[in-house]
Each structure stands twice: as C-alpha cells, then as structure tokens.
C-alpha positions in Angstrom: -2.4 -17.4 97.9 -1.4 -20.9 99.2 1.7 -22.1 97.4 3.7 -25.3 97.2 7.3 -24.7 96.2 8.9 -27.6 94.4 12.6 -27.3 93.6 16.1 -26.9 95.0 19.3 -24.8 95.2 19.9 -21.2 96.1 17.6 -20.1 93.3 14.7 -22.0 94.8 15.6 -20.6 98.3 15.5 -17.0 97.0 12.2 -17.5 95.2 10.7 -19.0 98.4 11.9 -16.1 100.5 10.5 -13.5 98.1 7.1 -15.2 97.8 6.8 -15.1 101.6 7.8 -11.4 101.6 5.0 -10.8 99.0 2.5 -12.1 101.6 1.9 -15.6 100.1 1.5 -18.6 102.3 3.9 -21.3 101.4 2.1 -24.4 102.7 4.9 -26.9 101.9 8.3 -27.2 100.3 9.3 -30.2 98.3 13.0 -30.6 97.7 15.7 -33.2 97.1 17.1 -35.6 99.8 20.2 -34.5 101.7 23.4 -35.2 99.9 26.5 -36.2 101.8 24.8 -35.1 105.0 24.0 -31.6 103.7 20.5 -30.4 103.2 19.5 -28.3 100.2 19.4 -24.5 100.8 15.7 -24.4 100.0 14.8 -27.0 102.5 17.0 -25.5 105.2 15.4 -22.1 104.8 11.9 -23.5 105.0 12.7 -25.5 108.1 13.9 -22.3 109.8 10.4 -20.8 109.1 8.5 -23.9 110.4 7.2 -24.7 106.9 6.6 -28.4 106.2 9.5 -29.8 104.2 9.3 -33.0 102.1 12.4 -34.7 100.7 11.4 -37.4 98.1 14.0 -39.2 96.1 11.3 -40.0 93.6 7.6 -39.2 93.0 6.6 -42.2 91.0 7.4 -45.9 90.4 6.9 -47.8 87.2 5.3 -44.8 85.6 2.7 -44.3 88.3 2.6 -41.6 91.0 3.3 -42.9 94.5 0.0 -42.8 96.4 1.5 -41.8 99.8 3.4 -38.9 98.1 0.2 -37.7 96.4 -1.8 -37.9 99.6 0.7 -35.9 101.6 0.8 -33.3 98.9 -3.0 -33.0 98.6 -3.3 -32.6 102.4 -1.6 -29.2 102.1 -4.3 -27.6 100.0 -2.0 -25.7 97.7 -3.7 -23.3 95.1 -0.5 -23.0 93.0 2.7 -25.0 92.5 5.8 -23.0 91.9 8.8 -24.8 90.4 11.7 -22.4 90.4 14.4 -25.0 89.8 13.5 -28.6 89.7 15.6 -31.6 88.6 13.0 -34.2 89.4 10.1 -35.5 87.3 6.9 -34.4 88.9 3.8 -36.5 87.9 0.8 -34.8 86.4 -1.3 -35.8 89.4 0.7 -33.2 91.3 1.1 -30.7 88.4 -2.6 -30.4 87.7 -3.9 -30.7 91.3 -4.0 -26.9 92.3 -6.8 -24.7 91.0 -4.2 -22.5 89.4 -2.0 -25.3 88.1 1.8 -25.2 88.1 4.4 -22.7 86.8 8.0 -23.5 85.9 11.2 -21.5 85.4 13.2 -22.4 82.3 16.6 -20.7 81.4 15.9 -20.1 77.7 13.7 -18.2 75.4 11.2 -21.0 74.7 10.5 -22.7 72.4 14.3 -22.5 71.6 16.5 -24.9 73.6 13.9 -27.0 75.3 15.7 -29.4 77.7 17.8 -29.5 80.8 21.0 -28.0 79.3 19.4 -24.9 77.8 22.0 -22.4 79.0 24.8 -24.6 77.6 23.2 -24.7 74.2 22.4 -21.0 74.1 26.2 -20.4 74.2 27.2 -23.4 72.1 24.9 -22.2 69.3 26.4 -18.7 69.6 23.0 -17.1 70.2 23.1 -13.3 70.5 20.1 -13.2 72.8 19.4 -15.3 75.9 17.0 -15.1 78.7 14.4 -17.1 80.6 10.8 -18.3 80.3 8.1 -19.0 82.9 5.5 -21.3 81.5 2.5 -23.3 82.6 3.5 -26.9 83.1 1.9 -29.6 80.9 2.7 -33.2 80.1 5.2 -32.3 77.4 8.9 -31.4 77.6 9.0 -27.7 78.3 6.1 -27.3 75.9 3.5 -25.6 78.1 1.9 -22.2 77.4 4.1 -19.2 78.1 3.3 -16.8 81.0 6.3 -14.5 81.0 9.7 -14.1 79.2 12.6 -11.8 79.6 15.7 -11.6 77.4 19.3 -10.3 77.7 22.3 -9.8 75.4 24.7 -12.7 75.4 28.3 -11.3 75.6 31.1 -12.7 73.4 32.9 -14.3 76.4 29.9 -15.3 78.5 29.9 -18.7 80.2 27.1 -20.5 81.9 28.2 -19.0 85.2 28.5 -15.4 84.0 25.1 -15.5 82.2 23.4 -17.1 85.2 24.9 -14.8 87.7 24.4 -11.6 85.7 20.9 -12.1 84.5 19.3 -15.5 84.8 19.6 -15.7 88.6 18.7 -12.2 89.7 16.1 -11.4 87.0 14.7 -14.9 87.2 13.9 -14.5 90.8 12.1 -11.2 90.1 10.3 -12.9 87.1 9.0 -15.8 89.3 7.6 -13.3 91.8 6.1 -11.2 89.0 4.5 -14.3 87.5 2.9 -15.3 90.8 1.6 -11.7 91.3 0.0 -11.8 87.8 -1.7 -15.1 88.7 -3.0 -13.7 92.0 -4.4 -10.7 90.2 -6.0 -12.8 87.5 -3.9 -11.2 84.8 -1.5 -14.1 83.9 -1.5 -14.9 80.1 -1.4 -18.3 78.5 0.4 -18.0 75.2 0.8 -21.2 73.2 4.4 -21.9 72.3 5.0 -21.6 68.5 6.5 -24.6 66.8 8.6 -22.4 64.5 12.1 -22.1 65.9 11.5 -24.9 68.5 14.7 -26.9 69.3 15.6 -29.6 71.7 19.1 -30.7 72.5 20.2 -33.4 74.9 21.8 -33.0 78.3 25.5 -32.1 78.2 27.6 -34.7 80.0 31.3 -35.2 80.2 31.4 -38.0 77.7 29.6 -35.8 75.1 31.7 -32.6 75.7 34.7 -33.7 73.7 35.9 -30.9 71.4 35.5 -31.3 67.6 38.5 -29.6 66.1 37.2 -29.6 62.6 35.4 -26.3 63.1 36.1 -22.5 62.9 37.7 -20.9 65.9 34.4 -19.2 67.0 32.6 -22.5 67.0 35.3 -24.1 69.2 35.2 -21.1 71.5 31.4 -21.4 71.8 31.7 -25.1 72.6 34.3 -24.5 75.3 32.4 -21.6 77.0 29.1 -23.5 76.6 30.5 -26.3 78.7 32.3 -24.0 81.3 32.3 -25.0 84.2 30.1 -28.1 83.9 30.7 -30.6 82.4 33.9 -29.0 80.8 35.0 -29.2 77.2 37.9 -31.6 76.8 40.4 -33.1 74.4 43.2 -35.6 74.5 46.7 -34.3 74.4 50.1 -35.2 76.0 48.7 -38.7 76.8 46.0 -37.3 79.1 42.5 -35.7 79.1 42.7 -31.9 79.2 39.7 -29.8 80.0 39.6 -26.2 78.9 38.1 -23.2 80.7 37.9 -19.4 80.3 38.0 -19.2 76.6 38.1 -15.9 74.6 38.2 -14.7 71.0 39.9 -11.5 72.1 43.4 -12.3 70.7 44.1 -8.9 69.2 47.8 -8.3 69.4 48.7 -11.8 70.6 51.6 -13.5 68.8 51.5 -17.3 68.8 55.0 -17.7 70.0 55.8 -20.2 72.7 55.9 -24.0 73.4 53.9 -26.1 70.9 51.2 -28.4 72.4 50.3 -31.1 69.8 46.6 -31.9 69.9 45.3 -34.9 67.8 42.8 -33.8 65.3 43.5 -30.1 65.7 44.1 -28.0 62.6 47.4 -26.8 64.1 49.2 -27.5 67.4 48.3 -25.2 70.3 50.8 -22.8 71.6 51.5 -22.2 75.3 52.2 -18.5 75.7 52.5 -16.1 78.7 48.9 -15.1 78.0 47.5 -18.7 78.0 47.0 -21.5 75.5 46.4 -20.3 71.9 44.3 -22.7 69.9 43.4 -22.7 66.2 40.2 -23.4 64.3 40.1 -24.9 60.8 39.8 -21.3 59.5 43.2 -20.6 60.9 41.8 -18.1 63.4 42.8 -18.1 67.0 41.2 -18.4 70.4 42.8 -18.2 73.8 42.2 -20.5 76.8 43.4 -19.3 80.2 42.8 -22.3 82.4 43.4 -26.1 82.0 42.2 -28.9 84.2 44.5 -31.9 84.2 43.3 -35.5 84.3 43.9 -35.7 88.0 41.5 -32.8 88.6 44.1 -30.1 89.3 43.3 -26.8 87.7 46.3 -24.7 86.4 46.9 -21.6 84.5 47.3 -22.5 80.8 50.4 -20.4 80.6 52.0 -22.8 83.2 51.2 -26.0 81.4 54.9 -26.8 80.7 56.3 -25.3 83.9 55.7 -28.3 86.2 55.4 -27.8 90.0 54.2 -24.5 91.5 56.4 -22.0 93.3 58.1 -22.7 96.7 56.0 -23.2 99.8 55.6 -20.1 102.0 56.4 -20.3 105.7 53.5 -18.8 107.6 53.7 -16.3 110.4 51.9 -16.8 113.7 49.1 -14.5 112.6 48.8 -16.4 109.3 48.7 -19.7 111.1 45.8 -18.4 113.1 44.0 -17.4 109.9 44.7 -20.8 108.4 43.1 -22.6 111.4 40.0 -20.3 111.1 39.8 -21.2 107.4 40.2 -24.9 108.3 37.1 -24.6 110.4 35.2 -23.1 107.5 36.2 -26.1 105.4 35.2 -28.4 108.2 31.7 -26.9 108.3 31.2 -27.2 104.6 32.6 -30.7 104.5 30.8 -32.4 107.4 31.7 -36.0 106.3 35.4 -35.2 106.5 36.6 -36.2 110.0 39.6 -33.9 109.9 40.6 -31.4 107.2 44.3 -32.0 106.4 46.6 -30.2 103.9 45.9 -33.0 101.4 42.1 -32.8 101.7 40.6 -32.0 98.3 37.5 -29.8 98.4 35.7 -31.4 95.5 36.7 -35.0 96.1 35.3 -34.5 99.6 31.9 -33.9 98.2 31.7 -30.2 97.7 29.6 -28.8 94.8 29.4 -25.4 93.0 27.1 -24.0 95.7 29.8 -24.8 98.3 32.4 -22.9 96.3 30.2 -19.8 96.6 29.8 -20.4 100.3 33.6 -20.9 100.8 34.5 -17.7 98.9 32.0 -15.6 100.8 33.0 -16.9 104.3 36.7 -16.5 103.6 36.1 -12.9 102.4 34.3 -12.1 105.6 37.0 -13.8 107.7 39.8 -12.0 105.9 38.3 -8.4 106.0 36.9 -8.4 102.5 39.8 -10.0 100.7 38.8 -10.4 97.1 38.5 -14.0 96.1 37.0 -15.6 93.0 35.3 -18.9 92.5 38.1 -19.7 90.1 40.6 -19.6 93.0 39.0 -22.6 94.6 39.2 -24.6 91.4 42.9 -23.5 91.0 43.8 -24.6 94.6 41.4 -27.4 95.5 43.4 -29.0 98.3 43.4 -27.3 101.7 47.2 -26.8 101.7 47.2 -25.2 98.2 44.3 -23.0 99.1 46.0 -21.7 102.2 49.2 -20.9 100.2 47.1 -19.1 97.6 45.2 -17.2 100.4 48.4 -16.1 102.2 49.9 -14.9 98.9 46.9 -12.8 98.3 46.9 -11.4 101.9 50.6 -10.5 101.4 49.8 -8.9 98.1 52.2 -11.1 96.2 49.9 -13.7 94.7 51.3 -13.2 91.2 54.0 -15.7 90.3 57.4 -14.2 90.2 58.6 -10.6 90.0 58.6 -8.4 87.0 62.0 -8.5 85.3 63.3 -4.9 84.7 66.4 -3.9 82.8 67.3 -0.5 84.4 69.6 2.3 83.3 71.4 3.7 86.4 72.6 7.2 86.8 74.0 9.2 89.7 72.0 12.4 90.1 72.2 14.8 93.0 73.8 12.2 95.3 71.1 9.7 94.4 71.2 6.6 92.3 68.4 6.9 89.7 67.3 3.6 88.1 65.2 4.1 84.9 63.4 1.4 82.9 64.0 1.9 79.2 61.7 -0.8 77.6 58.1 -0.8 76.7 55.6 -2.0 79.4 53.0 -4.3 77.8 50.8 -6.9 79.5 52.7 -6.7 82.8 56.1 -7.1 81.3 59.0 -4.8 80.2 59.8 -5.8 76.6 61.8 -4.5 73.6 60.0 -2.8 70.8 59.3 -4.7 67.6 62.5 -5.0 65.7 64.5 -3.7 68.7 63.8 -0.1 67.5 65.1 2.5 69.9 65.2 6.3 70.3 67.6 8.5 72.3 66.5 10.2 75.5 68.2 13.6 75.8 69.2 15.3 79.1 67.8 18.8 78.6 70.4 20.4 80.9 73.4 19.6 78.7 72.1 17.9 75.6 73.8 14.6 76.4 72.3 11.2 75.7 70.9 9.6 78.8 70.1 6.3 77.3 68.4 4.5 74.4 64.7 3.8 75.0 62.5 1.4 73.1 60.6 3.0 70.3 57.1 1.6 70.0 55.9 0.4 66.6 52.4 0.0 65.4 52.4 -3.6 66.3 53.5 -2.8 69.8 50.6 -0.3 70.2 48.2 -3.0 69.1 49.6 -5.4 71.7 49.4 -2.8 74.4 45.8 -1.9 73.5 44.8 -5.6 73.5 46.5 -6.2 76.9 44.8 -3.2 78.4 41.4 -4.3 77.0 41.9 -7.8 78.4 42.9 -6.4 81.8 39.9 -4.1 81.9 37.4 -6.8 80.9 38.9 -9.8 82.7 41.5 -8.5 85.2 40.9 -8.6 88.9 41.5 -4.9 89.5 38.2 -3.8 88.1 36.3 -6.5 90.1 37.5 -5.5 93.6 36.1 -2.8 95.8 37.5 0.7 96.2 38.5 -0.2 99.8 40.5 -3.2 98.7 42.2 -1.2 95.9 43.3 1.4 98.4 44.6 -1.3 100.7 46.7 -2.7 97.9 48.0 0.7 96.8 49.1 1.6 100.4 50.9 -1.7 100.5 52.9 -1.0 97.3 56.6 -0.3 97.9 58.1 3.1 96.8 59.7 3.2 93.4 63.3 2.1 93.3 64.2 5.4 91.5 63.2 7.4 94.6 65.3 5.5 97.1 68.4 7.4 98.3 71.8 5.9 97.5 73.0 4.5 100.9 76.7 5.2 99.9 76.1 8.9 99.2 77.3 11.5 101.7 
C-alpha cells in the first residue's frame, strides 16, 4: 500500500521504519522544519532511504489549504495517510484525499481526554486505566471513528515519561502497524465514538501548571506527576518559583522532621528531610517530592534545598580528562549551534530538547562502557562542567554525596582490631532505635558484654520496610544491568572489620 507519513519525533521515525519493514511503500514524509539547525528524526530517517521529505511550517493560510502544498501532496498518489505523532493542523483537503483516508494515533482511551495534553490529564485525573486510540481522522477534535484501542494500568507513581516509555511508545508503534495491516486486509473497523464519558481539557502550559494547595495530598501528587517533566508543576516559595518533580505517595515510615519550607497557600509548611521534600494536602496527608527545579533552571535534590552549593570540585586524572573531551564532542554534535562547548555551556539553554537528553544518555553510556545514566542526571547537571563532575563521580563509584557516618565499637581480637557498627541501618544510614532502646550483645566465649546494640522497635521496622520498598521501586540498583552491578561490587572496598591492625605483631 502507498502511504504518506505525516508527523515527527522518534515515535514517527519508528512507525515509518516498521511500515517499510511490513512491505508498504512510503511515498512521502511530511514533517516539521529543522529546529536550531537540527532535522527531526523522522525526516532524517526518510532522507537516508531516499524517500521524498517535505518540511512545511504551515499547511494553510487564512483558513484555506495552501495550493502548492496540496499539489505536491497529491502528486505522490498516497492511498493512506498515517499520522503517528503530528503537532500541526492538517487541512481536510489532505486528510480526505487518499482512498483509505487518514488514521491518527492519540495517547488516551478516546473519547476520554480529547486534546493535545491527553497523557497529562490521564494522570491529573488519577485514572486507573490509560492507553491509546487509533482513529479515523475527521474534521472534529479527536472525534473520528475508532479503529483500534489498547489499554494499560496506570501505576501510582507513573509520570508522563514512564507511562509513555513503558506502554504508549512501544505498544503504540505496534498498534499503528497493526492498524495499517487491518486496513490493507480490508478488516479495519469504524466504531463511532460514544458521547458518554467524553472529555476535553486544554493544553498544559507553564502558566497553567501552578499548584492549587487547597486539595487532598493525592490530588496534589496527581497534579505534580501529571506535569512531570513538561511543563512542570510549580509554586512560589522562598521568593522564587519552585518546580517539583518525582512525586510519590509512598511515605510509609517517613517522619516529617527537618527544615520547614513555608509555602504560601499550603495547608502546612513543607519539610525538607533526608528523603526529600514532604508536602501536605488539606487532608493532612503527606506526599514526597524528590527533585526541585530552581527559578534559574538548575535541578537539585529536594533534600539539598537548604544545603547551598554542591560538593567540592574533583580534580580529573589524565584518563578522565580524555573521557571528558570525548563527552565534549558528543555535546558538540548534539548542539550544532554552539561554537565551542565550555564548562558553563548549558545543555537546555543551548537549544536541547527531551529527545536530545535520550541521545546524550545513550551516547555517553556507549562511550563509558555501559555506565548507567538516567535522563534525570542530565536535568540535575545541565551545564557541561557539572555533567562531567557527575559523570566522573559515577565512574569512580562515589556519586553519592558524602560518606555514611558509622559509630563503631572497637575490640582487639586475635591480634586484630575489630570495628563493629552497633546502630540500626535504615535508608542508607546508621541510626539509633526509637527511644534509644538498646540490647546487650554477649560474647559467647566468656559471657561478657561486648556492647549495647540498638533494639529495633515497631516504628523502626516500618521505616526500614518503607526504605527498602522505595529502594526496590525507585532506586538505581534495580535498574542497572547485571554486568554493571558486578563492576560496582568488585570495586567495593573490604569491610573495615576485616583489615589487620598494622600495629599488631
């Protein structure tokens, strides 16, 4: 079947590639004009294959389709238009031209959440089910007959990115290919959208993403995650605009003890803790935010809000300097308009977008032998100098701030100095038990008391379980490959308790 692909982004590129693998003839690709000297991935891929690529900034003027655009489209002889991801308004002269019409991908279970910010509103409304629809285009706003729908569970801490990456992107590509296959076989349905349950919400923009604090904690959490990463839910506090990311309702075992962060309009002041920023809804329940973007664009850990400047600058070895220059070349390729990448060069202020974050992470992983990076790392260190410091800390295996503080009990045993922690280990820290409760540890050889160890209480167990659950679901260990885990384990130093006493004879 002869197909015209109209769209953009990596999603459009993948749909284009899969349609060609299915044996369809893509007669033309229509995408957006180059931005900051960079072509859209869909257009780049088509140009490699010798497929005609058209980059129109607009398709109509004063409500009328542009005649030269329509003429160039009609000359291709497309039998079907496929719109995998399209941000432009395509006139009906183009939509209705092919004998099979046009199909569009939409990231919601239509008729719910019609509109451009469908994923955001799926999360903001706290929907338990999400998914995508492929529908036949008409002259309405996402109101055409349905061809195919697939749904998924929306997890409690899903964001736009996680929902897109886990389901909407991979399954959406398969869905578009399946829809075209059904059309080619003459089996594609046309199911009118019901009016019952139909909703439409406007596009989420920064100015409309301000947090309303007069809501329950769950509604505030849904608002924050529904705007994470774009456009970002924000509030005014400490005489600046703060944008919150990485929100969770998993606060079991967390105690709101730390530095107060007054927030105008909030039910209670926020609390900056070691786990992040604890916020409160008008129902007095808590939610936890782990990242904050300051008004100057810098992203920080919420737990570091009152800590000021970051840790001291590392001095790089010769090998690390070579790696830094290789990474500088990666930045230079991604940011073609930057004449020279300096330490102060900001990735995003230099024109990079979310797709460039993915590219940077993948290229640096390949360059650094599979080093595990996350998109979040780029947002946390957006200038080149900060990014290199973060990267080197990861390569050295000491990217966590500071060292774990341990209160040891020391004993001389068999010409060795044995150092034993005696506190509870919860959430990456050694801490005393609730109420400073202790228990004696007895030496079985002579019945003497070795030391007093912390005696965990029920509340301590709750904190430990909550910390373990958070580490399992959100920690980096579970996200890295077995090879990288082994590399980090081999790098770990031996336990201090096994080191011989250098003064012993």
